[in-house]
PARO-135581 format. One record per residue (C-alpha): x, y, z. Coordinates in pm, whole numbers, plus 50000, padded with zeros to 5 digits. Example, Ala and Ser with C-alpha at 12.3 -4.5 7.8 and 13.67 -1.06 7.14 Angstrom:
residues 2
512304955050780 513674989450714 
***
This chain:
residues 408
500305001050040 502755028550091 504445016849735 501055026449556 500315059449790 504365073349776 505765064649441 504015091949235 505955115849461 509545098549446 510945119649230 510265150849500 510805135149759 514475121449607 515075156249499 513905175349821 515225148550052 518565146349870 518915184249861 518505189850252 520585157050347 523135156850060 522545119750010 520315114049755 521385083649623 520615070249955 517105087549984 516405072249628 517215039849728 514235038449983 511795017249752 514494993549658 514774985550026 511194982450072 511384957349741 514434939049897 512594931450201 509354921849993 511294896949822 513484885750095 510004875850308 508264859049985 511784838049976 511574825950360 508054825450315 508834800950003 511334783650231 508534776650519 505694766250318 507844745550036 505814765149812 505274798649550 502134801649754 500414820049453 498834801849188 501204786548901 499554797548635 500394808148296 500964843048358 503034836548680 504994807648464 506114833148196 507094858248488 509554836048672 510964829248349 511524862648215 513224865248539 515644834948533 516064840548130 517234873448239 519984862648475 521164837648294 521514863047989 523174887248228 525544860748389 526424844048068 527524878047904 529144886048243 527474925948288 529134940948507 527984946448823 526814981548871 524744979948519 523134943648601 522004956948955 520434987048772 519124963248543 517644942948781 515854975648938 514114986248616 512924949248451 512604925948711 511864938149037 508474954748865 508134917248787 508664908149167 506374930949319 503854916949051 504084882849199 504294891349554 501724915749544 499114882549451 499894873349803 498034898049939 495394903849692 492714888149926 492784920050155 492074945349867 489164947049656 488524970949371 487065000049526 490384999549798 492604996749474 490515023949318 491055050649561 494515041449637 494885051649257 492825080249218 493785097849501 497575106449467 496695111449104 494575139049191 497105157249433 499705150649147 497645165348819 496965198749100 500745198649131 501215198448801 498975224548735 500435247948999 503615241548829 502345252348489 500635285248607 501845297448970 505005283949079 507935301148912 511105275848815 513115295949077 511155283149364 511795247049259 515515255249224 515435269249613 513875228249663 516815210349498 515605208349127 518955211648865 520355201348578 521835174848777 518645162848948 515175167848738 515655203048546 513175228548669 512285243348393 511775222748056 510535236847723 509065218347410 511025240547216 513155272747293 511155288347011 507595283347230 507205297447560 504915262447665 506115242647980 506405209348028 504845202048355 506275172748541 504895175948902 506465151049129 507455128548890 510545127448759 510245144148414 507255150948176 507135119747989 506785099248319 504425121348419 502105118048123 502575080048095 501895075248473 498435098148492 497185075148179 495545044548403 494045067048705 492895093448457 491075068048212 490005051948585 488275083948629 486625082848295 485065050348353 483515061548712 482035092248530 480315072948288 479535036548400 478885044148761 477475077948715 479925086449003 480225124448870 482075139349123 485415127248922 484225146748611 486445174048733 489605156548865 489005133048515 489565168648308 492285182348596 494345149948468 493495155648103 494435185048113 498055177448313 498705151548058 498475177547811 500765203047937 503415172747980 503435179747610 504475143447592 503765127747248 504295091747373 501465102047647 499485117547409 498925090247209 498705059147457 496215081247652 494275088347317 494765051547253 493025042747598 490285066747578 489425050747285 489585013647421 487275026347680 484675046447496 484145013847259 483964992747537 480855007647711 479635017247411 476614995147277 477044977846961 475085002046753 476485032746874 480265017946802 480125024146419 478655058346506 481985063446744 484175047946452 482875068046203 482935100546444 486655094746463 487475088146110 485745124546065 487625139346313 491055124546166 490245134945833 489235170845921 492415171246100 494505160345833 492575183245595 493445213945812 497515206545834 497165202445464 495245233645341 496515259545629 499425280445471 499905303945756 503415300345859 503025306446210 500545282546259 502255253446038 505425261346265 503535257746604 502175225946470 505575214846364 507575223646725 504275207946924 504245177446688 508075171746605 509595190246902 511505209046627 510475218846246 510905205545906 513145224745729 514715218845382 512995185545386 514955171045705 513725174346087 515315197646289 515025192846645 514445160646910 513145136646621 516135136346438 518385117346710 515165100546778 515345084146417 518855076746475 518935061246810 515675035046662 517655028246371 520835019346602 518314999246837 517374976046517 520914973646433 522154961946760 519144937646840 519724922446476 523384914246580 522264902246938 519564878946892 520524860747238 520794894247428 523894918247556 522174912247926 520414932148178 521444972148205 523084972747842 520394991247724 517715021347830 518265039248075 519785015548330 522735018548046 523515052048215 525655026948463 527225010348181 530805019847983 528155030947741 525115044747753 522515031347480 519235049747440 517065031547188 513915052247204 511585021147238 511204998247544 510544971347285 514144973747086 515714979547486 514214945247580 515454924147238 519104938647282 518954932047651 517584898447731 517804886947361 514344883247120 513394854347339 513094872947600 511404901447379 508714871847313 508474866647675 507624901647794 504994906547510 503684869647605 503194882947983 501324916647859 499174894547634 497904873847918 497214897748128 494894913147882 493224885347768 492614880748167 491284916348240 489564921147951 487644882948063 487244899048433 485444929848284 483314912148076 482104892748340 481794914748620 481954949448451 484254962548733 485564999648644 489324991048743 489464958648535 488814977048239 491275010148299 493884989048308 492994966648041 492895000947820 495555017348039 498034985047948 497444987947593 497625030447594 500925018247801 501964993947502 501875016547253 503295049347436 506645023347472 506935018747102 508485054547115 510085057247505 511465032647763 507795041447964 508505007948197 511725021948313 510245045948490 510325033048872 507165050848982 504415043248719 506425004048658 506014997449056 502375015049066 501214993648752 502534956948808 501354960049191 498204965549074 498224942948861 499054917849070 496344930249322 493654925549087 494234886549002 493084879349375 490054894949397 486754894549178 485114929149233 
***
């Protein structure tokens, strides 16, 4: 429970706590310490009861296989200790939390987990809007935010005055990805359960996601909303919904294609590309993104059996050479090979199937939110390393694990 409540504020706690004590690394490690305690307690329970305790179904079997396979690949490649530890933290710790959460899932129900997800998200969204419109970046600098921790002032582009908010998370992309699940859940509660008190918090969450200017979060959240609305509508209304979406997309494309005002087109380019198209080439962050993707595809092909945990993605900053692929799936393929990537994809597909069936049978909003949120985040990971963010991964994997133990 403490991880679900506190993790959305992990970025703020780490920066401010580190600023006060001068021991930011130690402050950051609090969640790993809790994770080790949880993993140790689970290991002792296994020894004591001579049983895995949790149900050994296909989802859990694949989770165990990913852990074992990742360790084998890493040890075979003799990955450096520091890189291995950060790789374990990024890829394996969430799976351990997923498995151990199932042990205590009978103490939870969907209502309890719903509020544990929504209440912190409302606070985070509100603080994000405060950051955008009230608090100056100098205030954040006084709390310890800097280029060495978390940059207190992040812009879409120097050519624009649009501030990318990050609230209490580690950055704008992390904030946008984190808010997909709770904001989707608030929409479902408003529509399906007619709990209209969540309409305003839903709008607040949408505003915060927009102000991150995180395109991966925008795409992921849009996909999540599409799934939610499609599944909540009756059969005939679904066709109208799809036709409406088609008209909106067609109208948007026509507007962009026919608009000749350079000031408008330049702004659209900066928001969508975080740069601009100049002399038939992209100038801005996407230029490096395409290079990273191409390099990632090349390395994944050259290392079909994987290079070990921590050899790609954000964890690789602790390796001799950092390797950012701008795509979580390429990261996994490079770290644990094609077989490891297949196992991860299988893990998510089976969870999606289980969540869909549970929603279909129970009509519980939480199952639909997790289902739609997982689809949205799976799409967002095509453009970033979203699962590498500890706050998002911890909250989502624990929620997945807990949801397997209750029916409503």
